[in-house]
N, C-alpha and C positions, 0 to 999 in steps of 0.2 A: 505603443498604445497608451493613451491617456490614462485609462484605468488602471493599468499595470504600474505606471509611474506613481500615481496616487497612492496605491497599495503599498508599494515598497517605500515611499516616503513615510507613510504612517507607521510601518514596521520599524524603520530607523528611529522614528520618533519614540516609539514604544520601548525600544531597546535601551534608550538612554535611562529609563527609569526602572526597567526589570532585566537588563542585560546580565548582570551578576547571577540572578536567579535562573535564567534560562540556561546559562553555562553550568550551574551547579546541577540543574535537573538533567541536562545532557549527560554530565559525568556520572550522576547516580545510576542512570540507565546503562552506561557503557561499562562502569565498574561490576554491575550485577552480572552483565553478559560476560564480561571478562573473567569474573569468577567461576562461571561454569566452564569456559573455555580452558582455563588453567587446570581446573580440577581433572577435566577429561585428558588433557595432555599428560598430567603426571601419572594418572592411572594407567594410560596406554604405555606409558614409558616403564612403568613397573611391570606390567603384564607381558609386554612385547619386547623390552629392551631397546637396543639401538634402531631396531627395524622399524619402531614407530615414528622415527624422524624421517627415514628415507623412503618410506612407502606411503602411497595414497591409501585413504581409508577403506576402499573397496578391496585393494589387494591385500590389506592388513587384515580385514575381517575374513577374507578367504583363506589366508595362511595361518590364522590364529583366531579360532573360534572363541577364545576366551575373552577377546575384545568386544564381542558383540553386545553383552550386557551393558558394557561401558558406553558405547555409541548409542544404544537404545535409552539409557539412563539420562545421557546428555540431551537427546532429543525431547525426552519428557520434562526435563528441568526447563529447557527453553519455553516449551508450552505452558509450564506453570508459571514462569516469571514473566516472559515478554509481553502477552497480550495485556495483562493488568497494568504493567508498568507503561506501556505504550498508551493506553487508554488514558491513564492518569496524566501522562505527558501531553497529550493533546488537549485535554481539559484545561491544563495549566496555561497553555498558550492561548487557548480560547478566552480565558479570564483575563489574560494580558491585553487581547484584542478588544476586550470590551471595557478596559481601563480598571479592572479590579486588582486589588492588592493582595495576592494570594501567596501562601507559602510554598516553598519547594516540596514540602511534605505531600502536596496534592498528588504528586507522582505515585505515592503509595496509597492513595485514597481508596482504590478498588480492592485492596486487601482488608478493608474494614469490615466487610460483611461477606458471608458465604455466597449470597445471591449476586452481589456486584462482581464478586471474584470469579465464580464460574460462568457468570454472564459473558465476562470478557473473553474467557477461553471459548465459549460456543460462538461467540461473534467472530473470533479470529478464524474459527474452523469454517464458519459459513462464508466468510470473506475469501479464504483460500479456495473452497470449493467452487465458488462462482468464477474467480479468475481462472483456475485451472480448466473449468469447463469451457470458457470462452476461448482460451488459447488452443485447447484440444480441438475445438470445432475450426479454429482459424488455421491450424496446420493441416486439417484433414484433407482439403482439396489438393494442395500441392504434394502432400505425402501420397495421396491415391494416385495422383498423375506419375509421380516418380516410381512407384510400385508398378503400375501398368507398363511404364517404359523398360523397366529392368525385367519384367516377366514375359512381355510379349514381342519386344524387338529383338530379333535374333542376333546372334554374333557371328564374326567370321569374315566379313568384308568391310571395306572402307565406308561404303554407303550406310550400313547398318550402324557403324561406330559414329558417322556423323549424326544420323538420326537420334542415336542414344545421347550424345552431347547436347543436341539441341533440345531434345525432351528434358534432360536434367536441367538445363539452363531455365526453360520455360517453368519447370516445377519450382526452383528456386525463386524465380520472379513472383509467380503465383503465392508461394508461401510467405515471402517477405511482404507482399502486398496485403494479404489477408491478416497477418500479424499486425501490420500497421493499423489496419481497420479495427482490429480487435482491441489495440491499445486505445484508440478513440473512443470505441464503445464502452470499455470498463470505467472510463470517466464519469459515467453516470453513477457510479458508486463512491465517488472520491469524498463525498461529504458524509457518507454513512457513519464513520468513525467519529464525526464531530456531533452528529445527532445522537449517537449512541452515548458519548461522552457526557452529554447533556441530559441522559436519562431516559431516552426513548428505548423502546423494546427493539429487539434485533431485527425482526421482519421489517417493522415500521421505520427503522432507521434506513434500511436499504430502500424502501418505497419512497420515504420523503426525499432521500438523496437523489433519486432518479427524477422526481418532480422538480426539484430545485435546480438541478443541472441540465434540465431540458434546454435544447438549443445552444447550450454553452460548452459542449464536449471539446470542441477544438479550442475554445478560448482557455480552458482549463489546462489542457495539455500545452498550449503555447505559453501559458504563464510558467509552468514547471520547466519547460525548456529555455525559458528567459534566464534561468539560474545556471545554465550549463558552464558559463565562464567561472563563476564561483565553485562549482562542483569541481572544475579541473584544478583550480587553485587549492582545493581540500585535499590534495595528495600530500600537502605540508600540514603539520600540525597546527600551526598558529592560525592560518586562515580557517581551518576547520572550526576552531573555537568561535569565530564569528559567523562563519557560513551557516552552520546548522541551526543556531538561534534565529538568525535572520531569516532563513528559508521557512522554518516552522512558524515563526510569528507572521510572516507574510502570508502563508497558507491560511493561517487561522483568520486573517483578516480578510482574505478573499472569500473563505467559506462563510464568514459571518455576513458578507456582503451578499453572497448567493442566498443564503437562508432567508435573510431579511427582504431581498428582492422577491422571493417566493411568497412570503408572508403578505407583503404589499399587494401582489397579484391576487391572492385570495380575498383580500379587503376590499379590492376594487369591483369584485363580483357582488351585484346586489343580491341580498337574500329576498326570497319569495315569502310575502306575508300570506300565511294560509288563511286569515279571517277575511281576505278580500273576495275570496271565492264563495258565492252564495248560489244556492240552488232554489229555484222557485217551482212549485208544484203546478202541473197544468202546463 
């Protein structure tokens, strides 16, 4: 698609001037999250010993109750660090998309005030709730069909077994199809974090995103899928250093294009002059 080619070309051109800062911003976020994970691992090793290495977290929490506060604390730290840093990271890439010369310190910009900081946390919670609700609805038809087949198809003969296998296959197909439709649907909120990073409120960010992405859900998803080759290469560290900045910069440029497209559509709607309406008596 020509639009995708232009956006990716612009992203590569932008990275010639801000590539070092995008990599530094990526490592700032990664190091913060790595610090949380290392702290969690060390505490688990101290509390649970070698069992922490060989057991999964669910089994470890069940066998050793002392690790539950550590796991809970790790989740809280993630919530305290990740949303604010991600919003700052997105805003930094938006500034690069607009041609601004911003510092890597913008990643930490949300920590500058309580309002911005806690706003980022509430935005992340609202984002997660919306996605979880959509995908819970998406798996409901297939899950209900699977439950029905398990509950009401009797066992004991070959015909019943074939019916159960067929019902399970249909349930899986329904579930996959509904989840895919859910993935397309949630693209309506793909611009919300960009609007929020620019200073819009939480509710308004989601509302503006839905309006700006209207009619472009499949295009947004296709644009993200177009990076799948780079994603496969990112299992190696060196391509990852290029892929993440490239992907984020391209997404910021695409988001900027959709946001400006929506603003132009509003400008094209003529405003009604209330003074032209006159009422004559009689």
